[in-house]
C-alpha positions as CSV (number, residue, x, y, z in Angstrom):
1,M,87.8,204.2,-100.8
2,S,84.2,204.9,-101.8
3,S,82.9,205.4,-105.2
4,Q,82.3,208.9,-104.1
5,S,85.8,209.8,-103.0
6,T,88.6,211.7,-105.4
7,L,92.1,211.2,-105.0
8,T,94.0,214.7,-105.0
9,R,97.1,215.9,-105.3
10,A,97.2,216.3,-101.4
11,D,96.6,212.8,-101.2
12,L,99.3,211.8,-103.4
13,A,101.9,214.0,-101.3
14,E,100.7,212.4,-98.4
15,T,101.3,208.7,-99.5
16,L,105.0,210.1,-100.7
17,N,105.3,211.4,-97.0
18,R,104.2,208.2,-95.3
19,Q,105.5,205.8,-97.6
20,I,109.0,207.3,-98.7
21,G,109.3,209.9,-95.7
22,L,109.7,213.0,-97.7
23,S,108.9,216.1,-95.7
24,R,105.5,217.4,-96.3
25,S,106.8,220.1,-98.5
26,E,109.2,217.8,-100.5
27,S,106.2,215.5,-101.0
28,A,104.1,218.5,-102.7
29,Q,107.0,219.4,-104.8
30,M,107.5,216.0,-105.9
31,V,103.9,215.5,-106.9
32,E,104.0,219.1,-108.8
33,S,107.0,218.4,-110.6
34,I,105.7,215.0,-111.8
35,L,102.3,216.6,-113.0
36,N,104.2,219.8,-114.5
37,H,106.5,217.3,-116.6
38,I,103.5,215.3,-117.9
39,S,101.7,218.5,-118.8
40,S,104.3,220.2,-120.5
41,A,105.2,217.2,-122.7
42,L,101.4,216.8,-123.7
43,A,101.3,220.8,-124.4
44,E,104.6,220.1,-126.6
45,G,102.2,217.7,-128.4
46,E,103.7,214.4,-127.0
47,N,101.8,211.5,-125.8
48,V,102.5,210.4,-122.3
49,K,103.0,206.6,-121.6
50,I,103.3,205.2,-118.0
51,S,103.7,201.6,-117.9
52,G,101.2,199.5,-116.3
53,F,99.2,202.8,-115.8
54,G,98.1,203.9,-119.2
55,T,98.8,206.2,-122.1
56,F,97.4,210.0,-122.5
57,V,96.9,210.3,-126.4
58,L,96.5,213.9,-128.4
59,R,94.3,213.6,-131.2
60,D,93.6,216.2,-133.8
61,K,90.0,216.4,-134.7
62,S,89.1,218.2,-137.8
63,Q,86.2,220.6,-138.6
64,R,82.9,219.0,-138.9
65,I,79.3,219.7,-138.9
66,G,77.4,219.6,-135.9
67,R,73.7,219.9,-134.9
68,N,72.1,221.8,-132.3
69,P,69.7,219.4,-130.6
70,K,67.2,222.1,-129.5
71,T,67.0,223.8,-132.8
72,G,67.9,221.2,-135.1
73,I,70.3,223.8,-136.9
74,E,73.3,222.9,-138.4
75,V,76.7,224.6,-137.1
76,P,80.5,224.1,-137.9
77,I,82.3,222.4,-135.1
78,E,85.9,224.0,-135.4
79,P,89.0,221.9,-135.6
80,R,90.7,221.1,-132.2
81,R,93.2,218.9,-130.2
82,V,91.4,216.6,-127.8
83,L,93.4,214.5,-124.9
84,T,92.3,210.8,-124.4
85,F,93.3,208.7,-121.8
86,R,93.9,204.5,-122.7
87,A,94.4,202.5,-119.5
88,S,96.9,199.7,-119.7
89,Q,95.8,196.4,-119.7
90,S,97.1,195.8,-116.3
91,M,94.8,198.5,-115.1
92,R,91.7,197.4,-116.6
93,D,92.0,193.9,-115.0
94,R,93.0,195.8,-111.8
95,I,89.9,197.7,-111.9
96,A,87.5,194.9,-113.2
97,D,88.8,192.8,-110.2
98,A,88.1,195.4,-107.6
99,G,84.3,195.9,-109.0
């Protein structure tokens, strides 16, 4: 896989089809089900930890003052919830070894 390629839902479904033998339709449904489950948990405010892969963490950021870099005018940045991903140590090691 080159540095310019992107892994897609279809790629994940194709892998399930080849490695497990699920039909293409079942494979696509399985990928969608997993992604929907993760998305629903995050939408409900839960963090998602996938052992050996990483953790999706929700953080609430409070309001702060930002500055428009073009004009220098201060503007308030509204409070918001952000999603971050922290790769597991084994994933970081795997990526470092691949480079």
